[in-house]
RODO-2510 file (C-alpha; in nm, 4 decimals, decimal comma):
residues 102
     n   res          X          Y          Z
     1     m    -1,7035    -1,6983     0,7249
     2     t    -1,7900    -1,6883     1,0945
     3     v    -2,0697    -1,4465     1,1766
     4     h    -2,0259    -1,2508     1,4975
     5     t    -2,2820    -1,2719     1,7751
     6     l    -2,1888    -0,9441     1,9432
     7     s    -2,4716    -0,6931     1,9219
     8     h    -2,3487    -0,3594     1,7910
     9     l    -2,4361    -0,0252     1,6362
    10     v    -2,2817     0,0922     1,3076
    11     v    -2,2478     0,4583     1,2068
    12     e    -2,0962     0,5431     0,8685
    13     t    -1,9807     0,8908     0,7710
    14     g    -1,9912     0,8128     0,3972
    15     a    -2,1338     0,5698     0,1438
    16     t    -1,8218     0,3550     0,0969
    17     p    -1,6073     0,3620     0,4115
    18     d    -1,2387     0,2911     0,3640
    19     a    -1,1617     0,2822     0,7373
    20     s    -1,3268     0,1292     1,0424
    21     i    -1,3051     0,2125     1,4108
    22     i    -1,4293    -0,0241     1,6797
    23     w    -1,5063     0,1750     1,9960
    24     l    -1,5551    -0,0246     2,3184
    25     h    -1,7570     0,1251     2,6029
    26     g    -1,6949     0,0911     2,9739
    27     l    -1,8696    -0,0957     3,2529
    28     g    -2,2459    -0,0423     3,2656
    29     a    -2,2620     0,1511     2,9378
    30     d    -2,3444     0,0362     2,5849
    31     g    -2,2513     0,1296     2,2298
    32     h    -2,5239     0,3944     2,2096
    33     d    -2,3415     0,5995     2,4742
    34     f    -2,0704     0,6870     2,2217
    35     e    -2,2830     0,7298     1,9083
    36     p    -2,2988     1,1111     1,9625
    37     i    -1,9178     1,1333     1,9466
    38     v    -1,9094     1,0829     1,5682
    39     p    -2,0282     1,4319     1,4656
    40     e    -1,8264     1,5861     1,7506
    41     l    -1,5033     1,4552     1,5963
    42     g    -1,5368     1,7063     1,3126
    43     l    -1,4104     1,4661     1,0492
    44     p    -1,3661     1,6024     0,6954
    45     e    -1,6810     1,5527     0,4862
    46     n    -1,4900     1,3497     0,2269
    47     l    -1,3641     1,1000     0,4878
    48     a    -1,5784     0,7855     0,4912
    49     v    -1,5365     0,5988     0,8193
    50     r    -1,7368     0,3096     0,9631
    51     f    -1,7726     0,3350     1,3411
    52     i    -1,8681     0,0115     1,5138
    53     f    -1,9973     0,0455     1,8685
    54     p    -2,0385    -0,3033     2,0193
    55     h    -2,2608    -0,3681     2,3198
    56     a    -2,1052    -0,5840     2,5929
    57     p    -2,3238    -0,8708     2,7097
    58     a    -2,5153    -0,8308     3,0360
    59     m    -2,3613    -1,0343     3,3160
    60     p    -2,3317    -1,0342     3,6943
    61     v    -2,0372    -0,8182     3,8049
    62     t    -1,8864    -0,9387     4,1330
    63     l    -1,7426    -0,5978     4,2250
    64     n    -2,0947    -0,4492     4,2049
    65     g    -2,2553    -0,7093     4,4305
    66     g    -2,3449    -0,9410     4,1434
    67     y    -2,5642    -0,6762     3,9795
    68     i    -2,6312    -0,7686     3,6159
    69     m    -2,4991    -0,5014     3,3808
    70     p    -2,3190    -0,4660     3,0474
    71     a    -1,9595    -0,5764     3,1002
    72     w    -1,6822    -0,7164     2,8845
    73     y    -1,5797    -0,9493     3,1694
    74     d    -1,6434    -0,9955     3,5416
    75     i    -1,4547    -0,7542     3,7655
    76     r    -1,3886    -0,9416     4,0858
    77     q    -1,1665    -0,6984     4,2769
    78     t    -1,0469    -0,3406     4,2502
    79     d    -0,6819    -0,4479     4,2591
    80     f    -0,6166    -0,5188     3,8926
    81     g    -0,3204    -0,7386     3,9794
    82     i    -0,5365    -1,0010     4,1472
    83     e    -0,7880    -1,2590     4,0225
    84     h    -0,8666    -1,1494     3,6682
    85     d    -1,1565    -1,3064     3,4798
    86     h    -0,9297    -1,4622     3,2161
    87     a    -1,2095    -1,6656     3,0538
    88     g    -1,4314    -1,3572     3,0231
    89     i    -1,1484    -1,1497     2,8795
    90     r    -1,0728    -1,4219     2,6206
    91     q    -1,4426    -1,4450     2,5236
    92     s    -1,4715    -1,0682     2,4758
    93     s    -1,1497    -1,0726     2,2750
    94     r    -1,2906    -1,3460     2,0464
    95     s    -1,6145    -1,1502     2,0011
    96     v    -1,4298    -0,8315     1,9030
    97     q    -1,2006    -1,0319     1,6734
    98     m    -1,5111    -1,1622     1,4909
    99     l    -1,6166    -0,8019     1,4274
   100     i    -1,2695    -0,7269     1,2914
   101     d    -1,2764    -1,0363     1,0695
   102     q    -1,6124    -0,9440     0,9269
***
């Protein structure tokens, strides 16, 4: 089994979860930003869910002047139809897939 390398936070609403939710944050945030959402969802007490909040790696983001921040991939331009960071998107996809596989 491949072990993931993506740092993450796990919150479980019961002892033996039978469902998992992977919640990805946005640019500049991290998994801790969404941890408070779990109790706000008002899930039934008998529903055991595992919430996985991954933390994107810190990297320079071109759109923000190369400032190093948590990001799933480099954002080079505001026009989403131009010059995507395909390699970064594929790497983030592989990292999330490892969490799913585990």
